[in-house]
SERO-4910 file (N, C-alpha, C, O; in steps of 0.05 Angstrom, whole numbers):
BEGIN
 pado doro    nc1    nc2    nc3   cac1   cac2   cac3    cc1    cc2    cc3    oc1    oc2    oc3
  Met    A   -409    -16     57   -389    -11     72   -396     13     90   -399     35     78
  Asp    A   -398     13    115   -400     37    131   -374     48    137   -353     37    130
  Asn    A   -375     68    148   -345     88    152   -327     71    171   -302     72    169
  Lys    A   -339     57    189   -317     46    210   -302     22    194   -278     19    196
  Asp    A   -320      6    177   -308    -14    161   -288      0    141   -265     -9    138
  Lys    A   -294     21    129   -277     31    109   -252     43    121   -232     46    107
  Lys    A   -252     50    149   -233     58    161   -210     36    166   -185     38    163
  Ile    A   -224     15    176   -210    -10    179   -196    -24    154   -175    -35    154
  Ala    A   -212    -20    135   -199    -31    105   -175    -16    100   -153    -27     96
  Asp    A   -181     11     99   -155     27     95   -131     28    114   -109     37    108
  Glu    A   -137     17    137   -113     10    153    -98    -14    145    -74    -17    144
  Val    A   -116    -30    139   -103    -60    130    -89    -54    106    -67    -66    102
  Ile    A   -100    -35     86    -87    -32     62    -60    -17     64    -41    -21     50
  Leu    A    -62      2     85    -33     17     91    -16     -3    101      7     -2     93
  Lys    A    -22    -23    120     -4    -39    133      9    -61    109     32    -67    109
  Val    A     -7    -69     91      1    -85     69     21    -72     51     42    -83     44
  Ser    A     13    -47     44     27    -32     25     55    -25     39     75    -27     25
  Lys    A     57    -18     65     79    -17     81     99    -40     81    123    -36     80
  Glu    A     88    -64     83    104    -90     84    117    -95     57    140   -105     54
  Ile    A     98    -87     32    110    -92      7    131    -73      2    152    -80     -8
  Ala    A    126    -50      8    147    -28      3    174    -36     17    196    -35      6
  Ile    A    170    -45     44    199    -57     57    211    -78     44    236    -81     45
  Lys    A    194    -96     31    206   -119     17    223   -107    -11    246   -113    -17
  Phe    A    206    -91    -23    218    -77    -47    245    -61    -42    263    -59    -59
  Ile    A    245    -49    -16    271    -38     -6    292    -54     -3    315    -48    -10
  Glu    A    282    -83     12    301    -99     17    317   -115     -9    340   -124     -9
  Val    A    300   -116    -28    312   -129    -55    318   -105    -73    320   -110    -97
  Gly    A    320    -83    -66    330    -62    -86    310    -51   -106    319    -35   -122
  Arg    A    288    -57   -107    268    -49   -126    257    -20   -119    247     -5   -135
  Leu    A    258    -15    -97    250     16    -84    275     20    -68    289      3    -57
  Thr    A    280     51    -70    300     62    -53    290     84    -38    268     93    -47
  Pro    A    299     95    -18    291    112      0    286    141    -18    270    158    -11
  Val    A    302    142    -39    298    168    -58    272    164    -71    257    183    -74
  Ser    A    266    138    -79    242    135    -97    214    131    -80    192    132    -89
  Phe    A    221    128    -53    196    122    -36    174    139    -44    152    130    -52
  Glu    A    179    164    -43    156    184    -45    139    182    -68    116    190    -67
  Thr    A    150    169    -92    132    164   -115    125    136   -116    105    129   -128
  Gly    A    139    118   -104    135     88   -106    112     82    -86     92     69    -95
  Phe    A    113     90    -61     94     82    -41     62     86    -50     45     68    -50
  Pro    A     59    113    -59     32    118    -65     23     98    -89      0     89    -88
  Lys    A     39     92   -109     32     70   -128     26     46   -119      8     33   -130
  Ile    A     43     36    -99     36     11    -84     11     11    -71     -5     -7    -75
  Phe    A      6     33    -55    -21     36    -42    -45     35    -60    -65     21    -56
  Glu    A    -41     50    -80    -66     55    -97    -68     25   -112    -90     15   -112
  Thr    A    -50     13   -121    -53     -9   -134    -66    -32   -116    -83    -47   -125
  Ile    A    -57    -32    -89    -74    -51    -75   -105    -45    -67   -122    -62    -65
  Lys    A   -109    -18    -62   -130     -7    -58   -150    -13    -79   -173    -18    -73
  Glu    A   -140    -12   -105   -159    -12   -128   -165    -42   -135   -186    -49   -147
  Thr    A   -146    -61   -127   -150    -89   -126   -170    -97   -107   -188   -113   -112
  Val    A   -166    -86    -84   -184    -98    -62   -214    -89    -67   -234   -103    -61
  Glu    A   -215    -65    -78   -246    -48    -87   -258    -65   -107   -282    -67   -108
  Lys    A   -241    -79   -128   -250    -93   -147   -265   -123   -140   -284   -135   -150
  Ser    A   -250   -130   -119   -261   -159   -110   -283   -158    -94   -293   -179    -85
***
């Protein structure tokens, strides 16, 4: 994967992570207070999953 593809992949992962975080906030599993620690966990989990496949 070249640098341009990696940048695009990271942008997609970021967008997906954001959507999941929004859903978690909507259902009460993530709060604005816990966002600082919760969002990086969501992002890293998705990134690891994508890199494994």
